[in-house]
C-alpha atoms as an extended CHARMM CRD file, in Angstrom:
* protein
*
       195  EXT
         1         1  MET       CA            -92.5270000000      -56.5660000000      -90.9480000000  PROA      1               0.0000000000
         2         2  ARG       CA            -89.1420000000      -57.4080000000      -91.3180000000  PROA      2               0.0000000000
         3         3  ARG       CA            -89.5270000000      -61.1160000000      -91.5580000000  PROA      3               0.0000000000
         4         4  LEU       CA            -92.2960000000      -60.4540000000      -93.9730000000  PROA      4               0.0000000000
         5         5  ALA       CA            -89.9820000000      -58.1660000000      -96.0250000000  PROA      5               0.0000000000
         6         6  GLY       CA            -87.1460000000      -60.8250000000      -95.8360000000  PROA      6               0.0000000000
         7         7  ALA       CA            -89.5540000000      -63.4110000000      -96.8890000000  PROA      7               0.0000000000
         8         8  THR       CA            -90.7090000000      -61.2790000000      -99.5900000000  PROA      8               0.0000000000
         9         9  ALA       CA            -86.9290000000      -60.3870000000     -100.7520000000  PROA      9               0.0000000000
        10        10  LEU       CA            -86.3800000000      -64.3030000000     -100.8690000000  PROA      10              0.0000000000
        11        11  PHE       CA            -89.3950000000      -65.1850000000     -103.2080000000  PROA      11              0.0000000000
        12        12  ALA       CA            -88.3990000000      -62.2910000000     -105.3770000000  PROA      12              0.0000000000
        13        13  CYS       CA            -85.2070000000      -63.8730000000     -105.9320000000  PROA      13              0.0000000000
        14        14  ALA       CA            -86.5430000000      -67.4380000000     -106.2800000000  PROA      14              0.0000000000
        15        15  VAL       CA            -89.0170000000      -66.0760000000     -108.8880000000  PROA      15              0.0000000000
        16        16  LEU       CA            -86.0750000000      -64.2170000000     -110.8160000000  PROA      16              0.0000000000
        17        17  ALA       CA            -83.9080000000      -67.0550000000     -110.4170000000  PROA      17              0.0000000000
        18        18  GLY       CA            -86.7100000000      -69.3010000000     -112.0250000000  PROA      18              0.0000000000
        19        19  CYS       CA            -87.1470000000      -66.4590000000     -115.1270000000  PROA      19              0.0000000000
        20        20  GLY       CA            -83.9310000000      -67.4700000000     -116.8170000000  PROA      20              0.0000000000
        21        21  ALA       CA            -85.4720000000      -70.2710000000     -118.5180000000  PROA      21              0.0000000000
        22        22  PRO       CA            -87.0750000000      -69.1950000000     -121.8590000000  PROA      22              0.0000000000
        23        23  ASP       CA            -90.9730000000      -69.5620000000     -122.2010000000  PROA      23              0.0000000000
        24        24  LYS       CA            -90.5140000000      -71.2630000000     -125.5380000000  PROA      24              0.0000000000
        25        25  LEU       CA            -87.4220000000      -72.5540000000     -127.4250000000  PROA      25              0.0000000000
        26        26  SER       CA            -86.0240000000      -71.1610000000     -130.5810000000  PROA      26              0.0000000000
        27        27  GLU       CA            -87.2980000000      -72.6160000000     -133.7940000000  PROA      27              0.0000000000
        28        28  ARG       CA            -83.7530000000      -74.0760000000     -134.4740000000  PROA      28              0.0000000000
        29        29  ASP       CA            -83.6530000000      -75.7580000000     -131.1610000000  PROA      29              0.0000000000
        30        30  GLY       CA            -87.3710000000      -77.0490000000     -131.3880000000  PROA      30              0.0000000000
        31        31  THR       CA            -86.8880000000      -78.4170000000     -134.9160000000  PROA      31              0.0000000000
        32        32  ALA       CA            -83.7480000000      -80.2000000000     -133.7370000000  PROA      32              0.0000000000
        33        33  LEU       CA            -85.7960000000      -81.7850000000     -130.8460000000  PROA      33              0.0000000000
        34        34  LEU       CA            -88.4930000000      -82.6430000000     -132.7950000000  PROA      34              0.0000000000
        35        35  ASP       CA            -86.0270000000      -84.1670000000     -135.8190000000  PROA      35              0.0000000000
        36        36  ALA       CA            -84.5670000000      -86.2100000000     -133.0380000000  PROA      36              0.0000000000
        37        37  ARG       CA            -87.7500000000      -87.5890000000     -131.8910000000  PROA      37              0.0000000000
        38        38  GLU       CA            -88.6470000000      -88.3020000000     -135.3860000000  PROA      38              0.0000000000
        39        39  VAL       CA            -85.5860000000      -90.4190000000     -135.7170000000  PROA      39              0.0000000000
        40        40  ILE       CA            -85.8880000000      -92.1830000000     -132.3950000000  PROA      40              0.0000000000
        41        41  ASP       CA            -89.4740000000      -93.1020000000     -133.2250000000  PROA      41              0.0000000000
        42        42  GLY       CA            -88.4070000000      -94.6730000000     -136.5170000000  PROA      42              0.0000000000
        43        43  THR       CA            -85.2480000000      -96.4190000000     -134.7300000000  PROA      43              0.0000000000
        44        44  ILE       CA            -87.8130000000      -97.5360000000     -132.0980000000  PROA      44              0.0000000000
        45        45  ASP       CA            -90.2460000000      -98.9290000000     -135.1230000000  PROA      45              0.0000000000
        46        46  ASN       CA            -86.9050000000     -100.5530000000     -136.8290000000  PROA      46              0.0000000000
        47        47  GLU       CA            -85.9220000000     -102.4370000000     -133.5510000000  PROA      47              0.0000000000
        48        48  GLU       CA            -89.2720000000     -103.8790000000     -132.9630000000  PROA      48              0.0000000000
        49        49  THR       CA            -89.6790000000     -105.1780000000     -136.4800000000  PROA      49              0.0000000000
        50        50  LEU       CA            -86.2890000000     -106.6610000000     -136.4790000000  PROA      50              0.0000000000
        51        51  ARG       CA            -86.8810000000     -108.2820000000     -132.9220000000  PROA      51              0.0000000000
        52        52  THR       CA            -90.5150000000     -109.6460000000     -134.0430000000  PROA      52              0.0000000000
        53        53  SER       CA            -89.9150000000     -110.9200000000     -137.2080000000  PROA      53              0.0000000000
        54        54  SER       CA            -86.6470000000     -112.8650000000     -138.4980000000  PROA      54              0.0000000000
        55        55  GLU       CA            -88.0980000000     -112.7880000000     -142.0560000000  PROA      55              0.0000000000
        56        56  GLU       CA            -88.5350000000     -109.0760000000     -142.1400000000  PROA      56              0.0000000000
        57        57  ALA       CA            -85.2720000000     -108.4130000000     -140.2630000000  PROA      57              0.0000000000
        58        58  ARG       CA            -83.3780000000     -110.3680000000     -143.1970000000  PROA      58              0.0000000000
        59        59  ARG       CA            -85.2210000000     -108.6480000000     -145.8340000000  PROA      59              0.0000000000
        60        60  ILE       CA            -84.4240000000     -104.9840000000     -144.2600000000  PROA      60              0.0000000000
        61        61  ARG       CA            -80.9840000000     -106.1870000000     -143.8890000000  PROA      61              0.0000000000
        62        62  ARG       CA            -80.4440000000     -107.4160000000     -147.4560000000  PROA      62              0.0000000000
        63        63  ARG       CA            -82.0940000000     -103.9700000000     -148.5740000000  PROA      63              0.0000000000
        64        64  VAL       CA            -79.5310000000     -101.9850000000     -146.6680000000  PROA      64              0.0000000000
        65        65  GLN       CA            -76.7760000000     -104.2350000000     -147.7480000000  PROA      65              0.0000000000
        66        66  LYS       CA            -77.9010000000     -103.5240000000     -151.4580000000  PROA      66              0.0000000000
        67        67  ILE       CA            -77.6010000000      -99.7560000000     -151.1180000000  PROA      67              0.0000000000
        68        68  VAL       CA            -74.4720000000      -99.6920000000     -149.0650000000  PROA      68              0.0000000000
        69        69  SER       CA            -73.0200000000     -102.0330000000     -151.7490000000  PROA      69              0.0000000000
        70        70  ARG       CA            -73.4300000000     -100.0310000000     -154.6110000000  PROA      70              0.0000000000
        71        71  GLY       CA            -70.6010000000      -97.6920000000     -153.9590000000  PROA      71              0.0000000000
        72        72  ALA       CA            -72.7120000000      -94.6300000000     -153.8210000000  PROA      72              0.0000000000
        73        73  PHE       CA            -71.0640000000      -93.5010000000     -150.3410000000  PROA      73              0.0000000000
        74        74  GLU       CA            -67.4320000000      -93.4390000000     -151.8290000000  PROA      74              0.0000000000
        75        75  THR       CA            -67.4950000000      -89.6600000000     -152.7420000000  PROA      75              0.0000000000
        76        76  GLU       CA            -66.4210000000      -87.1440000000     -150.1340000000  PROA      76              0.0000000000
        77        77  PRO       CA            -68.7450000000      -85.1700000000     -150.1740000000  PROA      77              0.0000000000
        78        78  LEU       CA            -71.4030000000      -87.1370000000     -151.4620000000  PROA      78              0.0000000000
        79        79  ASP       CA            -72.5370000000      -86.9000000000     -155.2460000000  PROA      79              0.0000000000
        80        80  GLU       CA            -76.0670000000      -86.7140000000     -156.2880000000  PROA      80              0.0000000000
        81        81  PHE       CA            -76.0640000000      -90.7680000000     -156.1900000000  PROA      81              0.0000000000
        82        82  GLY       CA            -74.8910000000      -90.6840000000     -152.6370000000  PROA      82              0.0000000000
        83        83  LEU       CA            -77.3130000000      -88.2250000000     -151.7250000000  PROA      83              0.0000000000
        84        84  ALA       CA            -80.0220000000      -90.2890000000     -153.4770000000  PROA      84              0.0000000000
        85        85  ALA       CA            -78.7720000000      -93.7550000000     -152.0150000000  PROA      85              0.0000000000
        86        86  LEU       CA            -78.9620000000      -91.9000000000     -148.4250000000  PROA      86              0.0000000000
        87        87  GLY       CA            -82.3100000000      -90.8970000000     -148.9260000000  PROA      87              0.0000000000
        88        88  GLU       CA            -83.4500000000      -94.5370000000     -149.8260000000  PROA      88              0.0000000000
        89        89  LEU       CA            -81.4990000000      -95.5370000000     -146.6340000000  PROA      89              0.0000000000
        90        90  ARG       CA            -83.2910000000      -93.1760000000     -144.4480000000  PROA      90              0.0000000000
        91        91  GLU       CA            -86.5260000000      -94.5030000000     -145.7780000000  PROA      91              0.0000000000
        92        92  ILE       CA            -85.6750000000      -97.9460000000     -144.5910000000  PROA      92              0.0000000000
        93        93  VAL       CA            -83.4920000000      -97.2300000000     -141.5040000000  PROA      93              0.0000000000
        94        94  PRO       CA            -83.7880000000      -93.2800000000     -140.5830000000  PROA      94              0.0000000000
        95        95  GLY       CA            -81.1740000000      -93.6240000000     -137.8630000000  PROA      95              0.0000000000
        96        96  LEU       CA            -78.4270000000      -94.6920000000     -140.4320000000  PROA      96              0.0000000000
        97        97  ALA       CA            -78.6010000000      -91.3400000000     -142.1150000000  PROA      97              0.0000000000
        98        98  GLU       CA            -76.7620000000      -88.3000000000     -140.6690000000  PROA      98              0.0000000000
        99        99  THR       CA            -78.8940000000      -84.9980000000     -141.3400000000  PROA      99              0.0000000000
       100       100  ASP       CA            -77.6220000000      -81.3380000000     -140.8430000000  PROA      100             0.0000000000
       101       101  ALA       CA            -79.3240000000      -79.0120000000     -138.7990000000  PROA      101             0.0000000000
       102       102  GLN       CA            -82.1640000000      -78.5200000000     -141.3230000000  PROA      102             0.0000000000
       103       103  GLY       CA            -82.8420000000      -82.1820000000     -141.5000000000  PROA      103             0.0000000000
       104       104  VAL       CA            -81.4370000000      -82.5420000000     -144.5820000000  PROA      104             0.0000000000
       105       105  VAL       CA            -79.1960000000      -85.9520000000     -145.2730000000  PROA      105             0.0000000000
       106       106  GLU       CA            -75.8240000000      -85.2830000000     -145.5400000000  PROA      106             0.0000000000
       107       107  SER       CA            -73.8740000000      -88.5790000000     -144.7600000000  PROA      107             0.0000000000
       108       108  LEU       CA            -73.7460000000      -92.0640000000     -144.0380000000  PROA      108             0.0000000000
       109       109  ASP       CA            -73.2640000000      -93.1540000000     -140.3570000000  PROA      109             0.0000000000
       110       110  ARG       CA            -70.6660000000      -95.7870000000     -141.5050000000  PROA      110             0.0000000000
       111       111  PRO       CA            -70.2750000000      -96.8970000000     -137.7710000000  PROA      111             0.0000000000
       112       112  GLY       CA            -73.7110000000      -97.4450000000     -137.1570000000  PROA      112             0.0000000000
       113       113  THR       CA            -74.3910000000      -99.3240000000     -140.5190000000  PROA      113             0.0000000000
       114       114  ARG       CA            -71.7380000000     -101.6830000000     -139.7810000000  PROA      114             0.0000000000
       115       115  ALA       CA            -73.4240000000     -102.4790000000     -136.3930000000  PROA      115             0.0000000000
       116       116  PHE       CA            -76.7100000000     -102.6770000000     -137.9950000000  PROA      116             0.0000000000
       117       117  LEU       CA            -75.4780000000     -105.2080000000     -140.8830000000  PROA      117             0.0000000000
       118       118  ARG       CA            -73.4980000000     -107.1630000000     -138.1450000000  PROA      118             0.0000000000
       119       119  TYR       CA            -76.4180000000     -107.6290000000     -135.6400000000  PROA      119             0.0000000000
       120       120  ALA       CA            -79.7620000000     -106.9430000000     -137.6630000000  PROA      120             0.0000000000
       121       121  THR       CA            -80.7510000000     -110.2830000000     -137.3990000000  PROA      121             0.0000000000
       122       122  SER       CA            -79.3340000000     -111.7140000000     -134.3850000000  PROA      122             0.0000000000
       123       123  ASP       CA            -79.4590000000     -108.6430000000     -131.9440000000  PROA      123             0.0000000000
       124       124  ALA       CA            -82.1610000000     -105.5630000000     -132.8780000000  PROA      124             0.0000000000
       125       125  GLU       CA            -81.3250000000     -103.7110000000     -129.8070000000  PROA      125             0.0000000000
       126       126  ARG       CA            -77.5710000000     -103.7240000000     -130.4540000000  PROA      126             0.0000000000
       127       127  ALA       CA            -78.1710000000     -103.2350000000     -134.4730000000  PROA      127             0.0000000000
       128       128  LEU       CA            -79.9110000000      -99.8750000000     -133.5310000000  PROA      128             0.0000000000
       129       129  LEU       CA            -78.3210000000      -98.6490000000     -130.5190000000  PROA      129             0.0000000000
       130       130  LYS       CA            -75.7370000000      -96.4420000000     -132.1190000000  PROA      130             0.0000000000
       131       131  PRO       CA            -78.8000000000      -94.5160000000     -133.9740000000  PROA      131             0.0000000000
       132       132  ALA       CA            -80.4140000000      -94.1880000000     -130.8250000000  PROA      132             0.0000000000
       133       133  ASN       CA            -77.5950000000      -93.0500000000     -128.7700000000  PROA      133             0.0000000000
       134       134  ASP       CA            -76.8490000000      -90.1420000000     -131.4220000000  PROA      134             0.0000000000
       135       135  GLU       CA            -80.1070000000      -88.7350000000     -131.0420000000  PROA      135             0.0000000000
       136       136  VAL       CA            -80.3690000000      -89.1320000000     -127.4430000000  PROA      136             0.0000000000
       137       137  PHE       CA            -76.9750000000      -87.0950000000     -127.5390000000  PROA      137             0.0000000000
       138       138  ALA       CA            -78.3860000000      -84.4240000000     -129.7070000000  PROA      138             0.0000000000
       139       139  ILE       CA            -81.3750000000      -83.9860000000     -127.4200000000  PROA      139             0.0000000000
       140       140  GLU       CA            -79.0310000000      -83.4890000000     -124.4700000000  PROA      140             0.0000000000
       141       141  GLU       CA            -76.8810000000      -80.7430000000     -126.3500000000  PROA      141             0.0000000000
       142       142  VAL       CA            -79.8110000000      -78.9330000000     -127.1250000000  PROA      142             0.0000000000
       143       143  ILE       CA            -81.3060000000      -78.8050000000     -123.9390000000  PROA      143             0.0000000000
       144       144  ARG       CA            -77.8050000000      -78.1140000000     -122.2440000000  PROA      144             0.0000000000
       145       145  ASP       CA            -77.3210000000      -75.1020000000     -124.6260000000  PROA      145             0.0000000000
       146       146  ALA       CA            -80.7740000000      -73.6310000000     -124.6570000000  PROA      146             0.0000000000
       147       147  GLU       CA            -81.2990000000      -74.1230000000     -120.4980000000  PROA      147             0.0000000000
       148       148  PRO       CA            -85.2530000000      -74.5280000000     -120.7060000000  PROA      148             0.0000000000
       149       149  GLY       CA            -87.0840000000      -75.0190000000     -117.7790000000  PROA      149             0.0000000000
       150       150  PRO       CA            -89.7340000000      -78.1160000000     -117.5720000000  PROA      150             0.0000000000
       151       151  ASP       CA            -92.5610000000      -75.4900000000     -118.6540000000  PROA      151             0.0000000000
       152       152  THR       CA            -90.4290000000      -74.2060000000     -121.8630000000  PROA      152             0.0000000000
       153       153  ASP       CA            -92.7730000000      -74.8840000000     -125.0560000000  PROA      153             0.0000000000
       154       154  ILE       CA            -91.2520000000      -76.5660000000     -128.1850000000  PROA      154             0.0000000000
       155       155  PRO       CA            -92.6110000000      -74.5930000000     -131.0730000000  PROA      155             0.0000000000
       156       156  PRO       CA            -94.3920000000      -76.5750000000     -133.5560000000  PROA      156             0.0000000000
       157       157  ARG       CA            -92.7520000000      -77.0640000000     -137.0910000000  PROA      157             0.0000000000
       158       158  LYS       CA            -94.3290000000      -74.4040000000     -139.4860000000  PROA      158             0.0000000000
       159       159  GLY       CA            -97.9220000000      -75.0570000000     -140.3580000000  PROA      159             0.0000000000
       160       160  GLY       CA            -98.0000000000      -77.7320000000     -136.9420000000  PROA      160             0.0000000000
       161       161  SER       CA           -100.1620000000      -77.2590000000     -133.9550000000  PROA      161             0.0000000000
       162       162  LEU       CA            -98.0480000000      -79.1550000000     -131.5760000000  PROA      162             0.0000000000
       163       163  ASP       CA            -98.5400000000      -78.0040000000     -128.1520000000  PROA      163             0.0000000000
       164       164  LEU       CA            -95.6350000000      -79.6700000000     -126.1270000000  PROA      164             0.0000000000
       165       165  THR       CA            -93.3670000000      -78.5900000000     -123.1240000000  PROA      165             0.0000000000
       166       166  VAL       CA            -89.9120000000      -79.7740000000     -122.6710000000  PROA      166             0.0000000000
       167       167  ASP       CA            -90.8260000000      -81.9360000000     -119.5830000000  PROA      167             0.0000000000
       168       168  GLU       CA            -93.5650000000      -83.6910000000     -121.7650000000  PROA      168             0.0000000000
       169       169  TYR       CA            -91.1830000000      -84.1710000000     -124.6780000000  PROA      169             0.0000000000
       170       170  LEU       CA            -88.1700000000      -85.8220000000     -122.5350000000  PROA      170             0.0000000000
       171       171  ARG       CA            -90.9270000000      -87.7820000000     -120.4260000000  PROA      171             0.0000000000
       172       172  GLY       CA            -92.5310000000      -89.1700000000     -123.3700000000  PROA      172             0.0000000000
       173       173  THR       CA            -89.2330000000      -90.0960000000     -125.2890000000  PROA      173             0.0000000000
       174       174  GLU       CA            -87.6980000000      -91.5090000000     -122.0240000000  PROA      174             0.0000000000
       175       175  ARG       CA            -90.7350000000      -93.7480000000     -121.4620000000  PROA      175             0.0000000000
       176       176  ASP       CA            -90.3390000000      -94.8750000000     -125.1860000000  PROA      176             0.0000000000
       177       177  LEU       CA            -86.7350000000      -95.7970000000     -124.9160000000  PROA      177             0.0000000000
       178       178  LYS       CA            -87.0690000000      -97.4440000000     -121.4570000000  PROA      178             0.0000000000
       179       179  PRO       CA            -88.1630000000     -100.9390000000     -122.6830000000  PROA      179             0.0000000000
       180       180  ILE       CA            -85.6350000000     -101.0890000000     -125.0510000000  PROA      180             0.0000000000
       181       181  TRP       CA            -82.6260000000      -98.9140000000     -124.0690000000  PROA      181             0.0000000000
       182       182  PRO       CA            -83.0450000000      -98.2510000000     -120.4250000000  PROA      182             0.0000000000
       183       183  ASN       CA            -79.6630000000      -96.4910000000     -120.1700000000  PROA      183             0.0000000000
       184       184  LEU       CA            -80.5240000000      -94.2140000000     -122.8940000000  PROA      184             0.0000000000
       185       185  ALA       CA            -83.6960000000      -93.2520000000     -121.0380000000  PROA      185             0.0000000000
       186       186  LYS       CA            -82.0020000000      -92.8990000000     -117.5180000000  PROA      186             0.0000000000
       187       187  ARG       CA            -80.0660000000      -90.1630000000     -119.3730000000  PROA      187             0.0000000000
       188       188  LEU       CA            -83.0960000000      -88.5960000000     -120.4330000000  PROA      188             0.0000000000
       189       189  ALA       CA            -84.6210000000      -88.6670000000     -116.8560000000  PROA      189             0.0000000000
       190       190  THR       CA            -81.3310000000      -86.9270000000     -115.3430000000  PROA      190             0.0000000000
       191       191  LEU       CA            -81.4790000000      -84.2400000000     -117.9420000000  PROA      191             0.0000000000
       192       192  ARG       CA            -85.3610000000      -83.7310000000     -117.0560000000  PROA      192             0.0000000000
       193       193  ALA       CA            -84.6700000000      -83.9710000000     -113.3940000000  PROA      193             0.0000000000
       194       194  ASN       CA            -81.9680000000      -81.0960000000     -114.0930000000  PROA      194             0.0000000000
       195       195  LEU       CA            -84.2620000000      -78.8670000000     -115.9140000000  PROA      195             0.0000000000
């Protein structure tokens, strides 16, 4: 009888220890993860385009160079011309435009843009490493702060019908990053293993 009581107590402690993880992330954290994934998807698409078509790589690089060379990013904070140019740049290479917590473009990723302009036509992986790394870092911060479990749900965007757990999100993002940036994928695998 004592063994049964002890086993029951241990089971109850184990269950309670696992109860610390939220059932669902906050809307803010969910949006941050979904935004990061959106930029990662765009960055992966850009990398594939740069890698597979030298003509398209030159065209995209010229478009980015043209936007940057207008001088619209010289004021701090950015004026309406700078914000418009940043929105235009985000349409071409999403990872070069930094956004705030609400997903609104707010500044140019200058080191990322320099790397992009330098390597876009010669090394697609290197040209887009910084934007991909920045988004993986953002994912790591959200997960560490929110402390979700693997089965914690990510709330859909308003009006959306996403049904996704943190484990599924991390596993899918890891899978998509692995062929291009295996070290970034390993960071997400470690994060997932520690949920």
